[in-house]
N, CA, C and O atoms as a printed pandas DataFrame, in Angstrom:
     atom_number atom_name residue_name chain_id  residue_number  x_coord  y_coord  z_coord
0              1         N          UNK        A               1   23.696   -1.284   26.503
1              2        CA          UNK        A               1   24.021   -0.258   25.586
2              3         C          UNK        A               1   24.046   -0.807   24.250
3              4         O          UNK        A               1   24.460   -1.947   24.039
4              5         N          UNK        A               2   23.591    0.010   23.277
5              6        CA          UNK        A               2   23.643   -0.407   21.841
6              7         C          UNK        A               2   25.129   -0.357   21.165
7              8         O          UNK        A               2   25.891    0.598   21.317
8              9         N          UNK        A               3   25.403   -1.405   20.475
9             10        CA          UNK        A               3   26.780   -1.252   19.889
10            11         C          UNK        A               3   26.711   -0.493   18.601
11            12         O          UNK        A               3   25.636   -0.301   18.032
12            13         N          UNK        A               4   27.857   -0.061   18.140
13            14        CA          UNK        A               4   27.865    0.784   16.944
14            15         C          UNK        A               4   27.348    0.126   15.757
15            16         O          UNK        A               4   26.700    0.809   14.965
16            17         N          UNK        A               5   27.560   -1.198   15.506
17            18        CA          UNK        A               5   27.023   -1.975   14.386
18            19         C          UNK        A               5   25.452   -1.830   14.357
19            20         O          UNK        A               5   24.827   -1.496   13.351
20            21         N          UNK        A               6   24.924   -2.104   15.510
21            22        CA          UNK        A               6   23.379   -2.050   15.501
22            23         C          UNK        A               6   22.934   -0.672   15.240
23            24         O          UNK        A               6   21.971   -0.479   14.498
24            25         N          UNK        A               7   23.609    0.365   15.833
25            26        CA          UNK        A               7   23.071    1.727   15.563
26            27         C          UNK        A               7   23.265    2.050   14.048
27            28         O          UNK        A               7   22.444    2.781   13.493
28            29         N          UNK        A               8   24.265    1.560   13.396
29            30        CA          UNK        A               8   24.581    1.877   11.966
30            31         C          UNK        A               8   23.421    1.180   11.228
31            32         O          UNK        A               8   22.858    1.785   10.315
32            33         N          UNK        A               9   23.068    0.039   11.548
33            34        CA          UNK        A               9   21.875   -0.734   10.827
34            35         C          UNK        A               9   20.506   -0.009   11.117
35            36         O          UNK        A               9   19.683    0.093   10.207
36            37         N          UNK        A              10   20.271    0.458   12.277
37            38        CA          UNK        A              10   19.123    1.194   12.500
38            39         C          UNK        A              10   19.060    2.489   11.793
39            40         O          UNK        A              10   17.980    2.884   11.353
40            41         N          UNK        A              11   20.118    3.159   11.658
41            42        CA          UNK        A              11   20.233    4.382   10.866
42            43         C          UNK        A              11   20.067    4.044    9.307
43            44         O          UNK        A              11   19.427    4.802    8.578
44            45         N          UNK        A              12   20.597    3.019    8.888
45            46        CA          UNK        A              12   20.457    2.589    7.420
46            47         C          UNK        A              12   18.919    2.250    7.309
47            48         O          UNK        A              12   18.295    2.695    6.345
48            49         N          UNK        A              13   18.339    1.542    8.180
49            50        CA          UNK        A              13   16.856    1.214    8.032
50            51         C          UNK        A              13   16.001    2.477    7.986
51            52         O          UNK        A              13   15.017    2.557    7.251
52            53         N          UNK        A              14   16.416    3.493    8.815
53            54        CA          UNK        A              14   15.658    4.824    8.762
54            55         C          UNK        A              14   15.824    5.428    7.435
55            56         O          UNK        A              14   14.847    5.925    6.876
56            57         N          UNK        A              15   17.077    5.425    6.844
57            58        CA          UNK        A              15   17.188    6.031    5.428
58            59         C          UNK        A              15   16.566    5.353    4.447
59            60         O          UNK        A              15   16.070    5.967    3.503
60            61         N          UNK        A              16   16.510    4.008    4.536
61            62        CA          UNK        A              16   15.779    3.146    3.488
62            63         C          UNK        A              16   14.294    3.421    3.533
63            64         O          UNK        A              16   13.615    3.541    2.513
64            65         N          UNK        A              17   13.815    3.516    4.777
65            66        CA          UNK        A              17   12.339    3.891    5.015
66            67         C          UNK        A              17   12.022    5.155    4.397
67            68         O          UNK        A              17   11.052    5.214    3.642
68            69         N          UNK        A              18   12.762    6.222    4.642
69            70        CA          UNK        A              18   12.561    7.592    4.199
70            71         C          UNK        A              18   12.637    7.536    2.581
71            72         O          UNK        A              18   11.745    8.063    1.917
72            73         N          UNK        A              19   13.656    6.925    2.010
73            74        CA          UNK        A              19   13.710    6.840    0.660
74            75         C          UNK        A              19   12.636    6.026   -0.045
75            76         O          UNK        A              19   12.271    6.399   -1.160
76            77         N          UNK        A              20   12.126    4.997    0.485
77            78        CA          UNK        A              20   10.929    4.285    0.123
78            79         C          UNK        A              20    9.699    5.006    0.096
79            80         O          UNK        A              20    8.909    4.894   -0.841
80            81         N          UNK        A              21    9.487    5.795    1.157
81            82        CA          UNK        A              21    8.348    6.743    1.165
82            83         C          UNK        A              21    8.506    7.754    0.046
83            84         O          UNK        A              21    7.508    7.957   -0.646
84            85         N          UNK        A              22    9.535    8.367   -0.208
85            86        CA          UNK        A              22    9.655    9.263   -1.292
86            87         C          UNK        A              22    9.447    8.724   -2.676
87            88         O          UNK        A              22    8.868    9.358   -3.558
88            89         N          UNK        A              23    9.991    7.421   -2.831
89            90        CA          UNK        A              23    9.656    6.812   -4.155
90            91         C          UNK        A              23    8.187    6.517   -4.339
91            92         O          UNK        A              23    7.672    6.649   -5.450
92            93         N          UNK        A              24    7.475    6.111   -3.259
93            94        CA          UNK        A              24    6.076    5.795   -3.285
94            95         C          UNK        A              24    5.233    7.064   -3.528
95            96         O          UNK        A              24    4.213    7.029   -4.217
96            97         N          UNK        A              25    5.699    8.195   -2.934
97            98        CA          UNK        A              25    5.081    9.426   -3.185
98            99         C          UNK        A              25    5.161    9.822   -4.685
99           100         O          UNK        A              25    4.264   10.501   -5.184
100          101         N          UNK        A              26    6.042    9.474   -5.277
101          102        CA          UNK        A              26    6.279    9.866   -6.755
102          103         C          UNK        A              26    5.520    9.000   -7.677
103          104         O          UNK        A              26    5.418    9.339   -8.856
104          105         N          UNK        A              27    4.968    7.891   -7.235
105          106        CA          UNK        A              27    4.206    6.850   -8.093
106          107         C          UNK        A              27    2.780    7.231   -8.021
107          108         O          UNK        A              27    2.273    7.397   -6.912
108          109         N          UNK        A              28    2.054    7.392   -9.146
109          110        CA          UNK        A              28    0.632    7.663   -9.209
110          111         C          UNK        A              28   -0.007    6.406   -9.827
111          112         O          UNK        A              28    0.483    5.893  -10.833
112          113         N          UNK        A              29   -1.018    5.952   -9.267
113          114        CA          UNK        A              29   -1.912    4.846   -9.753
114          115         C          UNK        A              29   -3.241    5.387  -10.196
115          116         O          UNK        A              29   -3.945    6.046   -9.432
116          117         N          UNK        A              30   -3.588    5.104  -11.447
117          118        CA          UNK        A              30   -4.906    5.555  -11.948
118          119         C          UNK        A              30   -5.774    4.361  -12.122
119          120         O          UNK        A              30   -5.372    3.369  -12.730
120          121         N          UNK        A              31   -7.077    4.450  -11.543
121          122        CA          UNK        A              31   -7.953    3.375  -11.768
122          123         C          UNK        A              31   -9.333    3.943  -12.226
123          124         O          UNK        A              31   -9.578    5.122  -11.972
124          125         N          UNK        A              32  -10.207    3.211  -12.855
125          126        CA          UNK        A              32  -11.501    3.656  -13.240
126          127         C          UNK        A              32  -12.542    2.627  -12.981
127          128         O          UNK        A              32  -12.198    1.490  -12.658
128          129         N          UNK        A              33  -13.734    2.941  -13.097
129          130        CA          UNK        A              33  -14.878    1.990  -13.131
130          131         C          UNK        A              33  -15.985    2.589  -14.012
131          132         O          UNK        A              33  -15.939    3.766  -14.369
132          133         N          UNK        A              34  -16.961    1.772  -14.350
133          134        CA          UNK        A              34  -18.047    2.274  -15.142
134          135         C          UNK        A              34  -17.637    2.576  -16.581
135          136         O          UNK        A              34  -18.164    3.474  -17.236
136          137         N          UNK        A              35  -16.678    1.787  -17.033
137          138        CA          UNK        A              35  -16.277    2.138  -18.431
138          139         C          UNK        A              35  -15.426    3.431  -18.556
139          140         O          UNK        A              35  -15.303    4.014  -19.633
140          141         N          UNK        A              36  -14.857    3.844  -17.427
141          142        CA          UNK        A              36  -14.175    5.107  -17.565
142          143         C          UNK        A              36  -14.946    6.293  -16.962
143          144         O          UNK        A              36  -14.396    7.392  -16.898
144          145         N          UNK        A              37  -16.212    6.108  -16.513
145          146        CA          UNK        A              37  -17.064    7.174  -16.002
146          147         C          UNK        A              37  -16.533    7.696  -14.771
147          148         O          UNK        A              37  -16.602    8.900  -14.527
148          149         N          UNK        A              38  -15.954    6.791  -13.901
149          150        CA          UNK        A              38  -15.271    7.322  -12.625
150          151         C          UNK        A              38  -13.817    7.025  -12.665
151          152         O          UNK        A              38  -13.442    5.877  -12.907
152          153         N          UNK        A              39  -12.973    7.990  -12.442
153          154        CA          UNK        A              39  -11.572    7.894  -12.409
154          155         C          UNK        A              39  -10.953    8.339  -11.164
155          156         O          UNK        A              39  -11.353    9.386  -10.655
156          157         N          UNK        A              40   -9.920    7.588  -10.556
157          158        CA          UNK        A              40   -9.379    7.886   -9.328
158          159         C          UNK        A              40   -7.800    7.795   -9.552
159          160         O          UNK        A              40   -7.294    6.900  -10.230
160          161         N          UNK        A              41   -7.102    8.753   -8.950
161          162        CA          UNK        A              41   -5.537    8.747   -8.830
162          163         C          UNK        A              41   -5.281    8.740   -7.416
163          164         O          UNK        A              41   -5.932    9.375   -6.586
164          165         N          UNK        A              42   -4.190    7.905   -7.156
165          166        CA          UNK        A              42   -3.715    7.845   -5.826
166          167         C          UNK        A              42   -2.233    7.536   -5.882
167          168         O          UNK        A              42   -1.768    6.807   -6.759
168          169         N          UNK        A              43   -1.460    8.125   -4.889
169          170        CA          UNK        A              43   -0.082    7.892   -4.785
170          171         C          UNK        A              43    0.289    6.546   -4.244
171          172         O          UNK        A              43   -0.609    5.809   -3.836
172          173         N          UNK        A              44    1.543    6.169   -4.210
173          174        CA          UNK        A              44    1.981    4.875   -3.621
174          175         C          UNK        A              44    1.911    4.789   -2.241
175          176         O          UNK        A              44    2.032    3.729   -1.627
176          177         N          UNK        A              45    1.697    5.996   -1.675
177          178        CA          UNK        A              45    1.471    6.113   -0.229
178          179         C          UNK        A              45    0.093    6.314    0.168
179          180         O          UNK        A              45   -0.142    6.690    1.317
180          181         N          UNK        A              46   -0.936    6.085   -0.739
181          182        CA          UNK        A              46   -2.332    5.982   -0.533
182          183         C          UNK        A              46   -2.997    7.465   -0.353
183          184         O          UNK        A              46   -4.093    7.625    0.184
184          185         N          UNK        A              47   -2.304    8.384   -0.800
185          186        CA          UNK        A              47   -2.917    9.674   -0.731
186          187         C          UNK        A              47   -3.742    9.950   -2.100
187          188         O          UNK        A              47   -3.216    9.716   -3.188
188          189         N          UNK        A              48   -4.982   10.428   -2.001
189          190        CA          UNK        A              48   -5.767   10.713   -3.107
190          191         C          UNK        A              48   -5.225   11.907   -3.840
191          192         O          UNK        A              48   -5.060   12.976   -3.253
192          193         N          UNK        A              49   -4.934   11.735   -5.172
193          194        CA          UNK        A              49   -4.476   12.766   -6.006
194          195         C          UNK        A              49   -5.563   13.419   -6.881
195          196         O          UNK        A              49   -5.487   14.555   -7.350
196          197         N          UNK        A              50   -6.553   12.582   -7.036
197          198        CA          UNK        A              50   -7.627   13.159   -7.999
198          199         C          UNK        A              50   -8.718   12.105   -8.088
199          200         O          UNK        A              50   -8.564   10.889   -7.975
200          201         N          UNK        A              51   -9.890   12.795   -8.318
201          202        CA          UNK        A              51  -11.177   12.016   -8.601
202          203         C          UNK        A              51  -11.940   12.792   -9.556
203          204         O          UNK        A              51  -12.085   14.007   -9.425
204          205         N          UNK        A              52  -12.448   12.101  -10.546
205          206        CA          UNK        A              52  -13.164   12.676  -11.683
206          207         C          UNK        A              52  -14.329   11.821  -12.081
207          208         O          UNK        A              52  -14.237   10.594  -12.101
208          209         N          UNK        A              53  -15.429   12.467  -12.399
209          210        CA          UNK        A              53  -16.559   11.920  -13.128
210          211         C          UNK        A              53  -16.461   12.451  -14.538
211          212         O          UNK        A              53  -16.492   13.652  -14.804
212          213         N          UNK        A              54  -16.350   11.547  -15.367
213          214        CA          UNK        A              54  -16.126   11.987  -16.783
214          215         C          UNK        A              54  -17.291   12.163  -17.767
215          216         O          UNK        A              54  -17.115   12.530  -18.929
216          217         N          UNK        A              55  -18.430   11.896  -17.264
217          218        CA          UNK        A              55  -19.628   11.818  -18.099
218          219         C          UNK        A              55  -20.838   12.146  -17.373
219          220         O          UNK        A              55  -20.753   12.523  -16.204
220          221         N          UNK        A              56  -22.046   12.029  -18.004
221          222        CA          UNK        A              56  -23.276   12.301  -17.400
222          223         C          UNK        A              56  -23.701   11.304  -16.539
223          224         O          UNK        A              56  -23.833   10.172  -17.003
224          225         N          UNK        A              57  -23.976   11.547  -15.191
225          226        CA          UNK        A              57  -24.381   10.601  -14.307
226          227         C          UNK        A              57  -25.932   10.788  -13.969
227          228         O          UNK        A              57  -26.449   10.171  -13.038
228          229         N          UNK        A              58  -26.532   11.535  -14.653
229          230        CA          UNK        A              58  -27.974   11.902  -14.311
230          231         C          UNK        A              58  -28.790   10.660  -14.656
231          232         O          UNK        A              58  -29.892   10.532  -14.123
232          233         N          UNK        A              59  -28.359    9.771  -15.469
233          234        CA          UNK        A              59  -29.140    8.385  -15.752
234          235         C          UNK        A              59  -28.809    7.256  -14.745
235          236         O          UNK        A              59  -29.367    6.160  -14.783
236          237         N          UNK        A              60  -27.869    7.599  -13.847
237          238        CA          UNK        A              60  -27.447    6.472  -12.875
238          239         C          UNK        A              60  -28.141    6.834  -11.517
239          240         O          UNK        A              60  -28.216    8.013  -11.169
240          241         N          UNK        A              61  -28.632    5.852  -10.775
241          242        CA          UNK        A              61  -29.174    6.145   -9.486
242          243         C          UNK        A              61  -28.117    6.323   -8.575
243          244         O          UNK        A              61  -26.970    6.023   -8.906
244          245         N          UNK        A              62  -28.400    6.817   -7.369
245          246        CA          UNK        A              62  -27.380    7.220   -6.372
246          247         C          UNK        A              62  -26.630    5.937   -5.841
247          248         O          UNK        A              62  -25.416    5.999   -5.646
248          249         N          UNK        A              63  -27.330    4.780   -5.606
249          250        CA          UNK        A              63  -26.633    3.699   -5.127
250          251         C          UNK        A              63  -25.562    3.056   -6.224
251          252         O          UNK        A              63  -24.484    2.596   -5.851
252          253         N          UNK        A              64  -25.950    3.074   -7.534
253          254        CA          UNK        A              64  -25.084    2.690   -8.491
254          255         C          UNK        A              64  -23.878    3.537   -8.653
255          256         O          UNK        A              64  -22.776    3.048   -8.902
256          257         N          UNK        A              65  -24.090    4.823   -8.509
257          258        CA          UNK        A              65  -22.980    5.810   -8.598
258          259         C          UNK        A              65  -21.985    5.601   -7.436
259          260         O          UNK        A              65  -20.768    5.637   -7.621
260          261         N          UNK        A              66  -22.556    5.379   -6.221
261          262        CA          UNK        A              66  -21.733    5.235   -5.063
262          263         C          UNK        A              66  -20.924    3.892   -5.209
263          264         O          UNK        A              66  -19.769    3.780   -4.799
264          265         N          UNK        A              67  -21.590    2.935   -5.796
265          266        CA          UNK        A              67  -20.856    1.594   -5.975
266          267         C          UNK        A              67  -19.790    1.803   -7.019
267          268         O          UNK        A              67  -18.717    1.226   -6.844
268          269         N          UNK        A              68  -19.949    2.533   -8.048
269          270        CA          UNK        A              68  -18.873    2.692   -9.042
270          271         C          UNK        A              68  -17.665    3.519   -8.450
271          272         O          UNK        A              68  -16.501    3.290   -8.779
272          273         N          UNK        A              69  -18.027    4.481   -7.567
273          274        CA          UNK        A              69  -16.974    5.259   -6.854
274          275         C          UNK        A              69  -16.204    4.260   -5.867
275          276         O          UNK        A              69  -14.973    4.254   -5.889
276          277         N          UNK        A              70  -16.846    3.490   -5.077
277          278        CA          UNK        A              70  -16.128    2.450   -4.338
278          279         C          UNK        A              70  -15.304    1.509   -5.172
279          280         O          UNK        A              70  -14.171    1.210   -4.793
280          281         N          UNK        A              71  -15.792    1.037   -6.256
281          282        CA          UNK        A              71  -15.006    0.078   -7.094
282          283         C          UNK        A              71  -13.752    0.824   -7.626
283          284         O          UNK        A              71  -12.674    0.232   -7.554
284          285         N          UNK        A              72  -13.796    1.916   -8.087
285          286        CA          UNK        A              72  -12.589    2.661   -8.551
286          287         C          UNK        A              72  -11.607    2.858   -7.428
287          288         O          UNK        A              72  -10.429    2.580   -7.653
288          289         N          UNK        A              73  -11.955    3.301   -6.259
289          290        CA          UNK        A              73  -11.242    3.455   -5.199
290          291         C          UNK        A              73  -10.504    2.136   -4.764
291          292         O          UNK        A              73   -9.286    2.084   -4.591
292          293         N          UNK        A              74  -11.324    1.128   -4.612
293          294        CA          UNK        A              74  -10.817   -0.135   -4.207
294          295         C          UNK        A              74   -9.862   -0.742   -5.128
295          296         O          UNK        A              74   -8.911   -1.401   -4.706
296          297         N          UNK        A              75  -10.096   -0.529   -6.476
297          298        CA          UNK        A              75   -9.112   -0.957   -7.486
298          299         C          UNK        A              75   -7.766   -0.245   -7.357
299          300         O          UNK        A              75   -6.699   -0.848   -7.480
300          301         N          UNK        A              76   -7.857    1.022   -7.112
301          302        CA          UNK        A              76   -6.653    1.785   -7.034
302          303         C          UNK        A              76   -5.911    1.358   -5.635
303          304         O          UNK        A              76   -4.684    1.276   -5.582
304          305         N          UNK        A              77   -6.683    1.115   -4.601
305          306        CA          UNK        A              77   -6.045    0.804   -3.261
306          307         C          UNK        A              77   -5.446   -0.641   -3.365
307          308         O          UNK        A              77   -4.415   -0.906   -2.747
308          309         N          UNK        A              78   -6.037   -1.519   -4.087
309          310        CA          UNK        A              78   -5.456   -2.815   -4.206
310          311         C          UNK        A              78   -4.186   -2.769   -4.908
311          312         O          UNK        A              78   -3.257   -3.461   -4.492
312          313         N          UNK        A              79   -4.042   -2.004   -5.963
313          314        CA          UNK        A              79   -2.760   -1.897   -6.666
314          315         C          UNK        A              79   -1.671   -1.185   -5.833
315          316         O          UNK        A              79   -0.482   -1.486   -5.933
316          317         N          UNK        A              80   -2.131   -0.243   -5.020
317          318        CA          UNK        A              80   -1.151    0.448   -4.135
318          319         C          UNK        A              80   -0.740   -0.468   -3.113
319          320         O          UNK        A              80    0.445   -0.464   -2.781
320          321         N          UNK        A              81   -1.578   -1.278   -2.547
321          322        CA          UNK        A              81   -1.194   -2.117   -1.476
322          323         C          UNK        A              81   -0.183   -3.217   -1.886
323          324         O          UNK        A              81    0.715   -3.600   -1.137
324          325         N          UNK        A              82   -0.389   -3.674   -3.076
325          326        CA          UNK        A              82    0.615   -4.651   -3.792
326          327         C          UNK        A              82    1.861   -4.051   -4.040
327          328         O          UNK        A              82    2.903   -4.703   -3.963
328          329         N          UNK        A              83    1.832   -2.732   -4.362
329          330        CA          UNK        A              83    3.037   -2.036   -4.671
330          331         C          UNK        A              83    3.837   -1.728   -3.246
331          332         O          UNK        A              83    5.067   -1.773   -3.194
332          333         N          UNK        A              84    3.127   -1.455   -2.260
333          334        CA          UNK        A              84    3.719   -1.141   -0.949
334          335         C          UNK        A              84    4.366   -2.493   -0.355
335          336         O          UNK        A              84    5.419   -2.478    0.282
336          337         N          UNK        A              85    3.639   -3.651   -0.627
337          338        CA          UNK        A              85    4.134   -4.938   -0.261
338          339         C          UNK        A              85    5.558   -5.202   -0.956
339          340         O          UNK        A              85    6.549   -5.528   -0.304
340          341         N          UNK        A              86    5.554   -5.037   -2.266
341          342        CA          UNK        A              86    6.857   -5.317   -2.909
342          343         C          UNK        A              86    7.943   -4.351   -2.350
343          344         O          UNK        A              86    9.098   -4.740   -2.179
344          345         N          UNK        A              87    7.555   -3.125   -2.082
345          346        CA          UNK        A              87    8.584   -2.050   -1.652
346          347         C          UNK        A              87    9.011   -2.564   -0.296
347          348         O          UNK        A              87   10.224   -2.575   -0.083
348          349         N          UNK        A              88    8.213   -2.982    0.632
349          350        CA          UNK        A              88    8.665   -3.485    1.940
350          351         C          UNK        A              88    9.573   -4.641    1.797
351          352         O          UNK        A              88   10.620   -4.721    2.439
352          353         N          UNK        A              89    9.136   -5.624    0.872
353          354        CA          UNK        A              89    9.925   -6.884    0.742
354          355         C          UNK        A              89   11.400   -6.457    0.236
355          356         O          UNK        A              89   12.413   -6.893    0.784
356          357         N          UNK        A              90   11.425   -5.639   -0.770
357          358        CA          UNK        A              90   12.623   -5.128   -1.291
358          359         C          UNK        A              90   13.520   -4.538   -0.305
359          360         O          UNK        A              90   14.715   -4.833   -0.275
360          361         N          UNK        A              91   12.970   -3.696    0.517
361          362        CA          UNK        A              91   13.674   -3.011    1.643
362          363         C          UNK        A              91   14.251   -3.979    2.682
363          364         O          UNK        A              91   15.378   -3.874    3.165
364          365         N          UNK        A              92   13.302   -4.992    2.994
365          366        CA          UNK        A              92   13.750   -6.028    4.005
366          367         C          UNK        A              92   14.836   -6.927    3.497
367          368         O          UNK        A              92   15.719   -7.345    4.247
368          369         N          UNK        A              93   14.765   -7.250    2.110
369          370        CA          UNK        A              93   15.828   -8.080    1.613
370          371         C          UNK        A              93   17.063   -7.437    1.614
371          372         O          UNK        A              93   18.065   -8.076    1.936
372          373         N          UNK        A              94   17.139   -6.163    1.273
373          374        CA          UNK        A              94   18.468   -5.380    1.217
374          375         C          UNK        A              94   18.962   -5.207    2.715
375          376         O          UNK        A              94   20.168   -5.219    2.957
376          377         N          UNK        A              95   18.081   -5.058    3.650
377          378        CA          UNK        A              95   18.582   -4.888    5.025
378          379         C          UNK        A              95   19.144   -6.124    5.525
379          380         O          UNK        A              95   20.232   -6.133    6.102
380          381         N          UNK        A              96   18.376   -7.291    5.309
381          382        CA          UNK        A              96   18.967   -8.637    5.874
382          383         C          UNK        A              96   20.058   -9.124    5.104
383          384         O          UNK        A              96   20.801   -9.936    5.656
384          385         N          UNK        A              97   20.314   -8.759    3.846
385          386        CA          UNK        A              97   21.381   -9.170    3.084
386          387         C          UNK        A              97   22.643   -8.513    3.641
387          388         O          UNK        A              97   23.732   -9.011    3.356
388          389         N          UNK        A              98   22.574   -7.485    4.373
389          390        CA          UNK        A              98   23.793   -6.779    4.886
390          391         C          UNK        A              98   24.173   -7.404    6.232
391          392         O          UNK        A              98   25.235   -7.134    6.792
392          393         N          UNK        A              99   23.288   -8.224    6.714
393          394        CA          UNK        A              99   23.594   -8.774    8.154
394          395         C          UNK        A              99   24.455  -10.036    8.072
395          396         O          UNK        A              99   24.800  -10.615    9.102
């Protein structure tokens, strides 16, 4: 049977996880490629909030446009992943400091 102390720690972990998710939902990362031609917005929880083509793409071939889109999304995702990693480390430190 689980002791009260362990149950309290598990409940605290659950609360921290929920709070972390809420914080990450409120953070928006904006990235671009092609000198601002392609813009992407993503939450800290990796949800796409926006995608924009800001100029004339008729002079760009299909493959180049696809590459610019991938670059913008990957840049945003890289920043979000780093942010998530820091959030997890922060939560883990606070959890283990209480043990």
